[in-house]
C-alpha positions, 0 to 999 in steps of 0.5 A: 642366769639364776636369780639370787635366793635370800630372805624375803624382805631383802630381796623386795629391797634389792627388787626396788623397795629400798627407802630414802629421804631427801639429802637437804632435809635428812642432812640439814634437819634430820627430824624434818620428815617425821619417820613416825609418820612415814611408818604409819603411812606405809602401813595404811598402804599395805592394808589398803592393798591386803599386802604384808609389806608397804613402803615409801621412798623419797627419790634423791638424785641417784639415791633412794632414802627411806620415809616409811616402812611396814612389815620389814625388819628395820635392823636388816634394811638400810636408811639409804641405797642407790636407786639404779637397777631398782624397781622404784627407778622405774616408776621414777623414771616412767612416772607411771604405776608399776604392777608385777604379779610374779617377780620370778617371771619378770626380768626387771627384778632381781629376786625370784619370789613375790609381787610388787605394786609400785605408784609415783608420788608427784610434787606440785610441778608433776615431778616424782617426789617419791615412790610408794609400793605395796609388796608380798613375798609370794606371787599374787594378782593385784585387783583393780581396787588394790591398784586404786587403794594404792593410787589413793595412799600415793596421793595422801602421801604426797599431800603429807610429805609436801606439807612436811617439806613446806613446814621445813622450808619455812622452819629453814627460812626462819632459821635463816632469818633468825641468824640474819637478825642474831648477827646484827650489831642493832637489837631487834624486837617485834610484837604482835597486834595485842602487844605480845612479844613475838621476837627478840634477837640475841643483841636485844636481849644482851641490851635489854635483857631476855624480855628484850624490854627494860628490867623493871628496876631499869625502867625506872630510870628511863628518860628522853634525850631531854631527861623526861621520864618515860613509861613502858607504853611510850617505848617506841615498839608500843608507839609504833604499835599505835601507828607511829613511825619513829627514826633516830628517836633517843632514849636513855637508861639510867641503871642501878650504878647510876651510869647512863646508856644512850640509844637510837631508836627506830620503830614501824608499824607491820601492816597486814592485808587491807592496811591493818596493823598486825604488830610493830617492829623496833630497832635499837642501837647503842650510841653510848660510846659515840656520846662518850667520844663526843663528849671526851671532844668537847672536853679536850677542846674546852681544855685546850680553850682554857690553856690557850687563854690563860696567863698560867696554870694557876689560872687555867686550872680551875676551868680545866678541871671544871671541864674534866668533872663535866664530862666524866660525871664525876664530882671533884677534881685537883691539879697538883704541881711537883715542887722537886727541890721541896720533894712535895706536889703543890696544890695548884687548883681544884674544882668540885661539881655544882651542888655537891657538898665535899667538905674535903680539906685539901692540904697545901703540899703533899710529900713524894709517895704520900697520899694519891698525888704523891704516890702517882708522882712516885710510880709515874704512871695512872692510878685508879682507885675503885673505892677510896672507902677501902683500907690502904687506898692511898687516902684517909678513911676521914677524908674518904667519909667526909666527901663521900668519895668512891672511885678516884684516878690520879694521872701524871702530868708530864713533858717527856721524861719529866714529871711536872704534876698530877691531875686527880679526879674523884667520883662518889660511886664505885667505878671500875678502870676503863681504857677509854677514860684513862686515855682521855685523862692521859691526853688532858694531862699531856695538854697541861704538860705542854702548857706548863712546859711552855710557860716555863720556856717562856719564863726563862725567855723573859728572864734572858731578855731582861738579863741581857738589858741588865747586862748592858745597863751594868756594862754602861753603869756598874763597869763605867764607875769603876773605870772612871775612878781608875781613869781619873786617878791615874791621870792625877798620878800622871799630873802630879809632881814629886811632892804631891806623889810622895803625899798623896800617891799611896792614897790615889793607888789604893783607891785604883787598886780598890776600883781594880778589884771590884771591876775584877769582881764584876768580870769574874762574876759576869763570866761564871753566870755565863758560864753556868747559864750556858752549860759551860761550867761544870757542876759536879754532883757527889755526896757532900756534907751541906752542914759542914759547908754552911758551918765554915761559911758562918764561922768565916763571916762571925770572924769578919764581922767580930766587934760589930753590932751584929749577931749571927745565930745558927741552928745547924745538924750535925751532919746533912749529906746530899748530892751537890757541888761543894765549891758552887754551894759554898758560893751560895751560902756565902752570897746569902750570908754577905748580902744579909750583912750588907743589908744589916747596916745598922747591926741587928741579928742573922739567923741561919738554919738548915734541916731536912724536910722530907726528901729535901734540905732547906737552908734558910738565911735571915736578916732584920735589915732593910727588907725587900718589897713584894714587887721586887722579890722576882727581880732579885734573882735575874740579871744585875738587879739591885733593890731600891733601898740598897741603891738608896743606902749606897750598899755595895755591890753588883747585884749578880750574887742572887742570880748567880745563886739562883742558877747554882741552885737550879743546876742542883734541881733546887729552888730559891725564893724570898719567903714572908718574914715577920718583922723588918728583914729578909728571909731566903729559903733554899731547897736542895734534892737529898736524893740524886735525881 
């Protein structure tokens, strides 16, 4: 079979001078084995053998990769070729030099021109690492000197390739180590024996900057766990360089924004031969979140303890706010409670950090939707303000400036779907919203909401127990009195003769009738009160004019006391429409006016005012009569309670009217209370919401 003739250089490649490079090197790191150095070595090889062509191929399994070439056109050669059928395969298989003076006379060659001198290049384990060769396009005799020169070139090439592969392996391992260290959650930094930074992983750069050490502005705020300032040479890395071993050493960095970040530092010296310290390594773990979680738990515990020991939210408020301010590191906090009837939130407690001079004037109340607390009540969700000093921040610029306040957070205090109050906190720095802090404050607000609701239930239970006792007392006294009179006068009628019946009968019958009516009124009021308390009696809230109802009641009372030394003044708007039950509210107004008249037996002046105050209507009925003592004010709206002055003055009544009024007002989502009154007498204030709840 005739041998194929082609370009001489290509023929030699086909004969076995195909080039290659180890796959793991060229694929993973193509520049690891320098092709320029390989070409230079191939040129030296060619010159040493007095040949026009020199080539070096790396053996990679079943393929050859070119490492260096001299005397060939790169455009007409390939960087990789199969090893099978090449002369390099013979050298690689035998591990011995291959000398061919005339390729045309050797059946192992696939070309009919040229000469070939190949030599193996072995690794340290004796395996064939590469094949180097000198070639000529014409037949020639290879001298012993040329053969020896190629052998020497193979040895030099082996050293060069081995060194480059070793350097690649070192770089590969270093890259692997860097990747591992960069994937760590802890920051790692190392220095040499002179204290020069030798390594900083990615996490360390994110924690403390590119240098791996705190920046200058941060370094000024570097302290230990007790707050003592630290200098640069007191960092764990440099202490380890001096021979110390540090484990869980806590440091705190106070940034320019005054926020503190907490770190745990482990640092150890690096020992070289003979135990000499040749450097140090430091690992840094950011434990700020862990510290914050611990503080948050402590805060929740303090809040829970304060609420558990307090008789009321007003008593617990300062301790709750103190725990919040201390935990957050903020400067001021306030607690507001919702008064739905008045349409306002009322200040229940406040707390400022010790040593912080706020100068803030906290209003007694804020209308619905006004101010930070009023707006949080309105929207029913937390409000975060980065800087209250900016326009339209819900806080007046004067208040923000006088108190040096910036960030503010308001969280509604809720129980179920009902908003019971608002918790507000303030910082003297600008702060961005934080989900963890919002979660903490929402949790504390929920604790407060449960406490307020629990106290309301307990108060209602106490009122119920007291009412039961008063009802029993009523049955035993108020019902017995008219029954006794009815029984006695009935007996007199039964025993009277005809003459006595004619003379005294009508008077006795009137006494029986009066006591019967009184008994009927007591029973009706008891049944009405019981039905309202139990929710069996309907309260139909529809738009109605309260001013008209009050005007009608005042006119009726004026007619009833005409001629008596009693003056009734009224100040009523033309209209005041709100959602209410006209019949029930007329009962309330009649009860209040009836009480004012009964408590003014010697005459005097009764005042009736009605006005709109924000989102609520306020009805005030005052008298200049006997008045109510401070310790009897709360009792006046429970059960069948009658004041001692009323009992001592023998003023008629069952004591159920005010209790019935309280229940009706409550069913309208309103409030009723006795308020301070100038001079003698009493003022009862009723607040009713003007919007449907």
